[in-house]
C-alpha positions in Angstrom: 0.1 -0.1 -0.3 1.4 3.3 -1.0 0.6 6.1 1.7 2.4 9.3 -0.1 1.2 9.8 -3.5 3.6 12.2 -5.0 1.0 13.6 -7.3 -1.3 15.0 -4.4 1.5 17.1 -2.9 0.6 20.0 -5.3 -2.8 20.1 -4.5 -2.4 20.4 -0.7 -1.9 24.2 -0.7 -3.7 25.8 -3.5 -4.0 28.8 -1.2 -0.4 29.1 -1.0 -0.2 29.0 -4.7 -2.9 31.7 -5.2 -1.3 33.6 -2.8 2.3 33.5 -4.3 0.7 34.2 -7.7 -1.2 37.3 -6.4 2.0 38.5 -4.5 4.3 38.0 -7.6 1.7 40.0 -9.8 2.0 42.9 -7.2 5.7 43.5 -7.5 5.5 46.6 -9.8 2.0 48.0 -8.5 1.7 50.8 -6.2 0.4 50.1 -2.7 -3.5 50.6 -2.5 -4.6 54.0 -1.3 -5.2 54.6 2.5 -8.7 55.2 3.7 -9.5 58.7 4.2 -12.1 60.7 6.4 -13.4 64.3 5.8 -15.6 66.1 8.4 -17.9 68.5 6.8 -18.2 72.2 8.0 -21.6 71.4 9.4 -20.3 68.6 11.5 -17.3 70.7 12.8 -20.0 73.4 13.6 -22.1 71.0 15.3 -19.2 69.8 17.4 -18.0 73.0 18.4 -21.7 74.3 19.7 -22.4 71.0 21.1 -22.2 72.6 24.7 -19.4 70.9 26.0 -17.0 73.4 27.3 -14.0 72.6 29.2 -13.7 74.4 32.3 -10.3 74.5 34.6 -12.0 72.3 37.1 -12.9 69.9 34.2 -9.6 70.2 32.8 -7.8 69.6 36.2 -9.8 66.4 37.2 -9.0 65.0 33.6 -5.3 65.7 34.4 -5.8 64.0 38.0 -7.1 61.0 36.2 -4.7 60.7 33.4 -1.8 60.8 36.2 -3.4 58.2 38.6 -4.1 55.8 35.2 -0.5 56.2 34.3 0.8 55.8 37.8 -1.4 52.7 38.1 -3.1 54.0 41.3 -6.5 54.4 39.6 -9.1 52.0 41.2 -12.5 51.2 39.8 -15.4 51.1 41.7 -17.0 47.7 40.8 -20.3 48.7 42.4 -20.8 52.0 40.9 -20.4 50.2 37.4 -22.6 47.6 38.5 -25.4 50.1 39.4 -25.1 51.8 36.0 -25.2 48.7 34.0 -28.0 47.1 35.8 -30.6 48.9 33.8 -29.7 47.9 30.8 -29.6 44.0 32.0 -33.3 44.1 33.1 
């Protein structure tokens, strides 16, 4: 009984062959263009007038939080998170 048929070796990796052919065909081509996003002037105006103002107190609180997270001392209160999630789970 013959276990390894040498004619079947090429059929084992058809995906690799297709990938090799695809990459060989792209040697001279340019890379695909990157995705871009443009924000309209109306959206920028809505964002600026959304009422979110950064007061000095707000900025100082953000800085404190950022520092505690970077230092590894910020602790999350699991009870508060559970209280906020509970209405969505019921």
